[in-house]
N, C-alpha and C positions, 0 to 999 in steps of 0.2 A: 672272577666272573664279570667284572664291571659291566655296566649296561652299555653295550656297544658291540658292533660287529668287528671281526678280526682285522679287516683291512684298515680300520680306523684306530685300532688299539694303541698303536705307537705314534699317533699323530701329535706333534709338539703343540698344536693348537688346543688339544684336549685339556680341559680345566684340571684334570688329574696330574698334569705335569707342572702346574704352577707352583711357585715357591710357597704360596699360602697353604697348599695342600701337602706338598712334599716335605717342607721344613719341619713341621711338627711331627710328621711320621718318622722321619729320620732321626730327629732329636730323641724321641722316646726309645726307638729301637737301639740307637747307639748307646744310650744310658743303660738299657737292660742288658746289652751284650757285654758291657764292661771291657775287660781286657781279653775276652775270649773270642771265639769264632761264632759266626752266624750262618744259619742255613735257611734259605728261603724255599718253601714249597711252592711249586708252580711259579717259578721265577720269571717266566715270560720273557720279555725283551729287556728286562733290567730296569724298569721304571724306578723301583725302590732300591734294588740291589746296587746299582751303580753309584748313586749318591751316598749310600751307606758305606760303600767301599772307599769313596773319596773322603769320608770322615775318619778313615784309618781302621775300620773294622774289617777283618778278613771275612769274606763272604763266599759261600758256595751255594749251588742251587740244584733243584730237581725240576725237570720240565718234560712234559709229555710231547710237546710239539717241536719237531726238528726245525720247521721254518722259523719259529719264534726264537729258537736258540741261534739260528743263522743271523737273525737281525741283532741279537744281543752281541754277537761276535764283532759287529761293526763298532761297538763301544768298548768292549773289554776282551782281551785274549784269554784263552783257556787257562794258561798258567796264572793269570791274575784273578779270574773269576771262574773257577771250574764248575761245569754243569753236567749232571748225570741225566741222560735221557731215560724217562720212565714215569710210572704212575706214582703220584705223591703219597698214595695210601700204602704202597708196598715196597717201593724202591729204597734200598739202603745205601748210604754213603759212608765211607770209612771215617773213623774218628768220632770224637765227641764235640758237642757244641754247647756254648753257654746260652745260646738263643736259637730257637726255631720259630719262624713266623710265617703267617699265611694271611694275605691282605685282600681287601677290595672284594669281598663276597665270594672268593674263589672256593671256599669250602662247599658251596652249592653245586659246583661242577661235579661233585661226587653225588650221584643221583639216588643212592639208597642209604638207609641208615647204617647198614653193615659197612659200607665203604667209608662213611664218615667216622664211624667208630674205629675202623682200621687206620684211618689217617691220624687220629689222636694217638693211637698206640704206636704208630710209626714215628711220630714226632717225639714221643717220650723215649723211644729206643735210642734216639740220637742225642739226647740231652745228657750233659754231665750232671753230677749231683749239684743241686740248687740251681740248675739251669731252668730257663723259662720258655714256655710256648705261648705265642701271641696270635690271636685271631681277630681280624676285623670283619664284621658281617652285619648286614642289616637286620633289624627287627621286623618280622613279617607284619605288614600293615593291614592285618585283617580287621582291625577295629574300624577301618575306613571302608569296609565292604558290607554295607547293609543288605538285608534280604532282597533278592531280586537284582542286585547289581553284580555285573560279571567282571568288571575291570576296575583297577585303581590306577589313575594317572600318576606318573612320577616325573614327567617333563612335558610341559606344553609351552613350546617356544616357537619362534618364527621359523627356525631351521630344522626342528625336530619335534615329533610327537612320540611319547613313550607311555605305554600302558602295561601293567602287570595283570595277568589272569591266573587263577589258582584252582588247583584240584585239591579241595580240602580233605578228601578221603585219603588220597595218596601222598599228601604233603609235597606236592609238586607245584612249581610256578613256571610261567612263561613270560618273558619280557618281550613285548612287541614294539618294534621301532618303525617309524615312518619318516622318511626324509623327502620333503618336496623339492623338486628341481625347477629351475627357471623355465624349462620348456613345458611345464604343466604336468609332467609325469611324477610319480612318487616311487621311491625305492623302499622296499620292505625288508626287514630282517627280524629274526626271532632268536631268543636264547632261552634254553630250557635249564632248569635248576631245581634242586631240592632245598626248600627253605627250612631253617632250623632255629629253634628258640634258645634264648640265653640259658635257661635252666637245663635244656637238653644238652647244650655244649658242656655245662658243668658235670652232668652225669657221664658224658663221654670222657671227659678229663679224669674223673674219679676212677672210671674203669681202667684208664691207662696209668693210674697211680700218681696223678697230678692233683695239686691243691690250688684252689682259686686264691690268687694274691690280690688282684685288683680288677675292677671293671669300670671303664670310662665311657662317656657318650661319644668321645672323639679322641683324636690323637693329642689334642691340647689338654687332656685329662679333665675336661669338664665333667661334672657329676652325672652319673647314669640315673635316669628317672623313668617313671612310667610313660613319659611322653617322648623319650629318646627314640629316634628312628634307626639308630644303629648302635653297636657297641664295639669297643676295643677291649678285649679281655686278656688277662695275663694269668696263666697258671704256672705253678712252680713244682719242679721235682724235689721231693724231700731230700 
């Protein structure tokens, strides 16, 4: 789900493409995959899958957006990085994997709890015994939302203003983006998602027959604390 609109998703200037971000991500995923295969849910344009493949890990993907798969094909051919078009909550890929992973808040693209539960179950169905499911997702910043405040800023910079608003009853969030242009106009974009708590993820994993193995504050395996703004969680199939 990363906070940005689709035309900018694959922009090489995006900080998410920097070695500082990608190297720790791929390091951990490659270690968890071991000698087995990896499956990325919502593989997108291959931001993570392609460097993981370059590390020698066989990677497959599931992706709902055909245009994003077309962009991925500029980087890797089908026989090298096969992708199945479909919903990550229900689409099945042949074979077993030692690692299934879902990065950058993308679990929130599933807008209901039932869909998120189904996603965990679908991940578990793809795992070989002792295989792992990894999710990277933000911790809802509701502590920063005092009574009467309607928005939480997540980026206030010269080229971009970003704010999250929340429906606390429906557990829904909207990321609002404003990009000022040199001509004085402002471009606006919004992304809607369902936010999810770490403990809620643990329950979804348990329903899928998975056990929590580790939880980090980031891909560098820094400790997860009450002040962490996101988590990288690893569940294992018994």
